[in-house]
C-alpha positions in Angstrom: -8.2 3.1 -3.3 -6.2 5.3 -0.9 -4.9 3.4 2.2 -3.9 4.8 5.5 -1.3 2.8 7.6 -0.8 3.8 11.2 2.6 3.4 12.9 6.2 4.2 12.6 8.4 1.1 13.2 10.0 -1.8 11.2 6.7 -3.6 11.2 5.0 -0.6 9.5 7.8 -0.3 6.9 7.3 -4.0 6.0 3.5 -3.3 5.8 4.1 -0.2 3.6 6.5 -2.1 1.4 3.9 -4.8 0.8 0.9 -2.6 0.5 2.7 -0.3 -2.1 2.8 -3.4 -4.4 -1.0 -4.0 -4.1 -3.1 -3.6 -7.3 -5.9 -1.9 -5.2 -3.6 0.7 -3.7 -3.8 4.1 -5.5 -2.1 6.1 -2.8 -0.5 4.9 0.4 -0.2 7.2 3.5 1.7 6.3 6.6 1.2 8.1 9.9 3.7 9.1 11.1 6.0 6.7 9.3 9.8 6.8 9.2 12.6 7.2 6.7 11.8 3.7 5.2 8.1 4.1 4.8 8.8 7.4 2.9 10.1 5.3 0.0 6.8 3.4 -0.2 4.2 6.2 0.2 3.6 9.5 1.8 4.4 10.1 5.5 1.8 12.1 7.3 2.6 14.0 10.6 -0.2 12.5 12.6 -0.2 10.9 16.1 -2.0 7.6 15.8 -3.4 8.2 19.3 -5.0 11.5 18.2 -8.2 9.8 17.0 -10.0 13.1 15.9 -7.0 14.1 13.8 -6.7 10.7 12.2 -10.5 10.8 11.4 -10.1 14.3 9.9 -7.3 13.1 7.6 -9.3 10.0 6.6 -12.1 12.3 5.4 -9.8 14.8 3.7 -7.6 12.3 1.9 -10.6 10.1 0.9 -9.1 7.1 2.6 -10.7 3.8 1.5 -9.1 1.5 4.1 -7.3 2.0 7.4 -4.7 -0.5 8.6 -3.5 -0.2 12.2 0.1 -1.4 12.9 0.8 -1.0 16.6 -1.2 -2.1 19.6 -1.7 1.1 21.6 -4.3 2.8 19.3 -6.2 -0.5 19.3 -6.1 -1.0 23.1 -7.3 2.6 23.4 -10.2 2.0 21.1 -9.6 3.6 17.7 -11.9 1.0 16.1 -14.7 2.0 18.5 -14.1 5.7 17.7 -14.5 5.0 14.0 -17.6 2.9 14.6 -19.3 5.7 16.6 -19.4 7.8 13.4 -21.8 6.5 10.8 -19.6 7.8 7.9 -16.3 6.5 9.3 -17.9 3.2 10.2 -18.4 2.3 6.5 -14.6 2.5 5.8 -12.8 -0.9 5.8 -10.8 -1.1 9.0 -8.1 -3.6 9.9 -7.7 -3.8 13.7 -10.0 -5.2 16.4 -12.4 -3.4 18.7 -11.2 -2.3 22.1 -12.9 -5.4 23.6 -10.8 -7.5 21.2 -7.6 -5.7 21.8 -7.8 -6.5 25.5 -6.4 -9.8 24.5 -3.1 -7.9 24.5 -4.1 -5.0 26.7 -4.7 -7.2 29.8 -2.7 -10.4 30.4 -5.0 -11.3 33.3 -8.0 -11.0 31.0 -6.3 -13.0 28.3 -5.5 -15.8 30.8 -9.1 -15.9 32.0 -10.3 -16.0 28.4 -8.1 -19.0 27.8 -9.5 -20.7 30.9 -13.0 -20.1 29.7 -12.4 -21.6 26.3 -10.1 -24.4 27.5 -7.0 -23.1 25.6 -3.7 -24.6 26.9 -1.6 -22.1 28.9 0.5 -21.9 32.0 -1.2 -21.9 35.4 -1.4 -18.4 36.9 -2.7 -16.1 39.6 -3.1 -12.3 39.6 -2.5 -9.8 42.3 -3.0 -6.0 42.7 -1.5 -3.5 45.1 -4.0 -4.3 47.8 -2.8 -7.9 47.9 0.9 -7.5 48.4 1.2 -9.6 51.6 -0.9 -12.4 50.0 1.1 -12.2 46.9 4.4 -12.5 48.7 3.2 -15.5 50.7 2.1 -17.2 47.5 5.5 -16.5 45.9 7.3 -18.0 48.9 6.0 -21.5 48.0 6.0 -21.2 44.2 8.1 -23.5 42.2 11.2 -21.8 40.5 11.7 -20.1 38.2 8.8 -17.7 38.6 7.3 -15.6 35.7 6.0 -12.2 36.6 4.0 -10.2 34.0 2.7 -6.7 34.2 -0.9 -6.9 33.2 -1.0 -4.0 30.8 1.1 -2.7 28.0 4.8 -2.2 29.0 6.5 -1.8 25.6 7.7 -5.4 25.6 9.6 -5.0 28.9 6.9 -6.2 31.4 7.9 -9.8 31.7 10.5 -10.9 34.3 11.7 -14.4 34.9 12.9 -14.7 38.5 15.4 -17.4 39.6 14.8 -17.1 43.3 11.9 -16.4 45.7 13.7 -13.3 47.1 14.1 -11.8 43.6 10.4 -12.6 42.8 9.2 -10.8 45.9 11.4 -7.8 45.3 10.4 -7.6 41.6 6.7 -8.0 42.5 6.8 -5.2 45.0 8.6 -2.9 42.5 6.1 -3.7 39.8 3.1 -3.1 42.0 4.9 0.1 43.2 5.0 1.6 39.7 8.1 0.1 38.0 6.0 -0.1 34.8 3.6 2.6 35.5 -0.1 1.8 35.4 0.7 -1.3 33.4 1.9 -3.0 36.6 -1.1 -2.1 38.7 -2.0 -5.8 38.4 0.7 -8.5 38.1 0.2 -12.0 36.7 2.3 -14.7 38.5 2.7 -17.5 36.0 4.1 -21.0 36.0 7.4 -21.2 34.1 7.2 -23.4 31.0 10.3 -24.9 29.5 10.4 -25.5 25.8 11.0 -23.8 22.4 9.0 -20.7 21.5 7.5 -19.6 18.2 5.0 -17.2 16.8 1.8 -18.0 14.8 -0.3 -15.4 13.1 -3.9 -15.5 12.0 -6.0 -13.0 10.0 -9.6 -13.1 11.0 -12.8 -11.4 9.9 -14.5 -12.4 13.1 -15.8 -15.6 11.7 -13.3 -17.1 9.3 -9.5 -17.0 9.6 -6.4 -17.7 7.6 -3.1 -18.7 9.0 -0.1 -16.7 7.8 3.6 -17.9 7.7 4.9 -18.6 11.2 8.1 -17.3 12.7 10.5 -17.5 15.6 11.9 -14.3 17.1 14.9 -13.7 19.4 14.3 -11.4 22.3 17.6 -11.4 24.2 20.3 -8.8 23.4 23.2 -11.2 23.6 24.2 -14.1 21.4 23.2 -17.5 22.7 20.0 -15.9 24.1 21.7 -14.1 26.9 21.3 -10.7 28.5 18.3 -8.4 28.8 15.1 -8.7 26.8 14.6 -6.4 23.9 11.8 -5.7 21.4 13.4 -8.4 19.2 16.9 -8.9 17.7 15.8 -10.9 14.7 13.5 -13.6 13.4 13.3 -16.6 11.1 10.5 -18.1 9.0 9.5 -20.9 8.5 10.0 -22.8 11.8 11.4 -26.2 11.0 10.1 -28.0 14.1 6.5 -27.0 13.2 5.6 -30.3 11.7 2.2 -31.4 10.4 1.4 -32.9 13.8 2.4 -29.7 15.6 0.2 -27.6 13.2 -2.8 -29.9 13.8 -2.5 -29.3 17.5 -1.9 -25.6 17.2 -5.0 -25.1 15.0 -7.4 -27.5 16.8 -6.4 -26.6 20.4 -5.5 -22.9 20.1 -6.4 -21.0 16.9 -9.9 -22.5 16.4 -11.1 -22.1 20.0 -9.6 -18.6 20.2 -11.5 -17.3 17.2 -14.6 -19.2 18.2 -14.3 -17.8 21.7 -14.2 -14.2 20.4 -17.3 -14.8 18.4 -19.1 -16.6 21.2 -18.4 -13.6 23.5 -19.7 -11.3 20.7 -16.3 -9.4 20.5 -15.9 -7.6 17.2 -12.6 -8.6 15.7 -11.3 -7.9 12.2 -7.6 -8.1 12.0 -4.5 -10.0 13.1 -4.2 -12.3 16.1 -0.7 -13.0 17.2 -0.2 -16.3 19.2 3.0 -16.4 21.2 3.4 -20.2 21.6 5.8 -22.6 23.4 6.2 -26.2 22.6 6.5 -28.2 25.9 7.5 -31.7 24.8 5.1 -32.4 22.0 2.3 -30.0 23.0 1.8 -26.2 22.3 0.8 -23.7 25.0 -0.1 -20.1 24.7 2.4 -17.7 26.3 0.6 -14.5 25.1 -1.7 -13.0 22.6 -1.1 -9.8 20.7 -3.8 -7.9 18.8 -1.5 -7.1 15.9 1.4 -8.5 13.9 4.7 -8.9 15.8 7.9 -7.0 15.3 10.5 -8.3 14.1 8.4 -11.2 12.9 6.5 -9.1 10.3 9.8 -8.4 8.6 10.2 -12.1 7.7 6.5 -13.1 7.4 5.3 -10.5 4.9 8.2 -11.1 2.4 7.2 -14.8 2.4 3.5 -13.9 1.7 2.8 -14.1 -2.0 -0.8 -12.7 -1.7 -1.6 -9.2 -2.7 -1.8 -7.8 0.9 -4.2 -4.9 0.1 -6.7 -7.3 -1.5 -6.2 -9.8 1.3 -7.0 -7.2 4.0 -9.9 -5.8 2.0 -11.4 -9.3 1.8 -11.0 -9.6 5.6 -12.7 -6.2 6.2 -15.6 -7.3 4.0 -16.0 -10.7 5.8 -14.9 -12.6 2.7 -11.8 -14.4 4.0 -13.3 -17.9 3.4 -12.8 -17.3 -0.3 -9.1 -16.6 0.0 -6.2 -19.0 -0.1 -2.8 -18.0 1.5 0.2 -18.5 -0.8 3.6 -18.6 0.7 7.2 -18.5 -0.6 8.8 -21.8 0.4 12.3 -20.3 1.0 13.7 -19.6 4.4 13.9 -16.0 5.5 16.0 -14.5 8.2 15.9 -11.0 9.7 18.7 -9.4 11.7 18.1 -6.3 13.7 20.8 -3.6 13.9 20.4 -1.7 17.2 21.9 1.3 18.9 24.8 1.0 21.3 23.6 0.6 24.8 20.2 -0.7 23.8 18.0 -1.9 25.6 19.3 0.5 28.2 20.3 4.1 27.5 21.4 4.9 24.0 22.3 7.9 21.8 20.2 9.1 18.8 21.0 11.1 15.7 23.9 8.9 14.5 24.5 9.1 10.8 23.7 5.9 8.9 25.8 5.1 5.8 26.2 2.1 3.6 22.5 1.5 2.8 23.3 1.8 -0.9 25.8 -1.0 -0.6 23.3 -3.6 0.5 22.6 -6.2 -2.3 20.2 -9.1 -2.2 18.5 -8.2 1.1 15.5 -6.1 2.1 16.3 -3.3 4.7 13.3 -2.2 6.8 13.7 1.0 8.8 12.5 1.0 12.4 14.3 3.6 14.6 15.5 5.8 11.7 14.6 9.2 10.2 15.7 11.6 7.6 17.0 15.0 8.5 16.5 18.2 6.5 19.5 17.4 4.2 18.1 13.9 3.4 20.6 12.1 5.5 19.3 9.0 7.4 19.9 9.1 11.2 19.3 6.8 14.1 16.2 7.7 16.1 15.5 4.6 18.2 17.0 1.6 20.0 16.2 -0.9 17.2 17.3 0.9 14.0 17.2 -1.3 10.9 16.1 -4.9 10.0 18.0 -6.7 7.3 15.9 -9.5 5.8 17.2 -12.1 3.4 16.0 -15.3 1.6 17.9 -18.5 1.3 17.4 -22.2 0.5 18.2 -22.8 4.2 18.5 -20.8 7.4 22.3 -20.7 7.2 22.2 -19.3 3.6 19.7 -16.6 4.6 21.6 -15.8 7.8 24.9 -15.5 5.9 23.4 -13.0 3.5 21.7 -10.9 6.2 24.9 -10.9 8.2 27.1 -9.9 5.2 24.8 -7.0 4.4 24.5 -5.9 8.0 28.2 -5.5 8.0 28.0 -3.0 5.1 25.8 -0.6 7.0 27.6 1.7 9.4 26.7 4.0 12.2 28.4 4.8 15.6 27.5 2.1 18.2 26.0 -0.4 15.7 25.4 -3.8 17.2 23.6 -7.0 15.9 23.4 -10.6 16.8 25.2 -13.0 14.4 23.5 -16.2 15.6 19.9 -15.6 14.7 18.4 -18.9 13.6 21.5 -21.0 14.5 19.6 -22.8 17.2 17.3 -24.2 14.6 20.0 -25.7 12.4 19.7 -29.0 14.2 16.2 -29.4 12.6 17.5 -29.1 9.1 
């Protein structure tokens, strides 16, 4: 079968790498893809948000399954667009309906969903631009620190942790004033939870679900988790503190009621659910949902997945997940992201990348990278390359990723050398 994968980041390169190995994949197309996905299939110059153009290509290329990588097409309703056409509606499609994608598209809606289904999460209130005075008065008495979240999609930059009431009030005013565009038209004010975070992923056909390997990502730009938030500087899998007791709580208190809640509310959902969790003492709480796989977590999760990904996704689209068993590589995996100088602030593009041919024993997933007319690989984004390695332990995997990251060169290259080090105490 011909498969169309939508997206262009490191997550999509990892998906393309895995799908290209599938026994059911005849041809793999990636739209628009990047320099890495081009080695796994055929890149197609399509905007994933141009639904009519995507649909036209699906017909022309005789696509047998569509897999959506990023969140924005889902939040904008690409599944609904396909369902509105009787011919397209018959094509297996991995990605939830617009109603399901609102789990990520609106943090306020997601919080209300968790309240309705008694899923543990931090206490919150929401405010819009007409409630500025009320919001400031509420903040003035709120316990510190205070978490502010833009309600809509803000490219991973819409969460601010404020250490003072004055900062919280200023940030709130700026967010409601357009700091994050329409994404901040409503702001969620949330209780700060202190603990250790990790990411859990489930694949669901709307009724059944399967839990994929978990991961822990690292958002801050600086070592020791300091500095500005980024899209993710690296990830590790598995998470050593996720004991059998933790998993029992995660599944019974969070995953099961979430999937059951979607079904109870008659929300069509066939695809991935990302659970951003935090362990507070011995109990897991939901920080956020995503309606797709995470990035950089995908780059450590999919290499550990032993299943044929194409066959797994097809069973999901056909409502047959209950028959499937997830098989996982038991080794530790570590991903280090190489980023552009200045990221997550201003950074230059078009820097020549060299040394990729010198990497041994690691996978390199391309994110912000593209090929020029001469076939040279250039930087094209803030997060450029993800270096993923296996090892018996996190230190082994980290050492291999770090050594290979050093072999890759481009002007302004930066990466964190401490990904996973905070977990060594659990070994």
